[in-house]
C-alpha positions, 0 to 999 in steps of 0.5 A: 608600608613604613610610610603608611605606618608613620602617616596613619599609625602602626595600628591603622587599617591603612598600615595593616593593608600596606603590610599585608601587601608587603607579606603577599609580595614576599611570599610570592617571591619565586626568585632563585637564591644565589647558588654557592660556587661548589654546587654550581661547579658540580652542576656544570661538571654534571652537564658536561659529563652528560653531554659527552655521554649522550653521544656515546649512548646514541652510538650504543643505541644505533648498534643495538638497533642494527643488531636487532635487524640482523636475522640469524639462522641459528641463534645459538651461534651468536657470539658471546660477549667477552668479559 
């Protein structure tokens, strides 16, 4: 666009077309801006915590499924959770 402006003049149709192309390219730039270190560290911590908790959550789901499969003769006799 700079070359077209120099060669044909800044108000020429060639320069205008070249600058429009530059603007289109800039507006379609989908690259990710650099992430600051504090944000990246927090995201890494979150990912680590989630992965650690995922295994524990799977265990809880499995125990809950096992409990659902158990048939009780008298539901009132179920053990109440301890506080």
